[in-house]
C-alpha positions, 0 to 999 in steps of 0.5 A: 059620314055613316054607311048609309050615306055612303051607299045613296051617295054611289047610288046617286051617283051610278044613275047619273053615271049611267044616264049620261053618256059624258060624265062630269069629275065631279060624279066620277069621283063620287063613284070613286071615293064611295067604292074606296070607302066600301072596299076600305083602300086608301085611293092614291093618284095612279088608282084614282086614274085607272079608275076614273078612265074604267069608269068612263070606258064603262059609262061609254059602252052604256051609251051605246 
């Protein structure tokens, strides 16, 4: 994937997260994948679990 596609996916996924107080797994996974790409890290299962909880928590706070 090109950098532009990753940027577009990240932007769209973050928009969906902000609009939805209870995001689905697909939106969260897109954000995790895009952020991992930009940071340049390999995500292991523990990192993904932590990222999911963080994203869900931030999304919940944004919707309050």
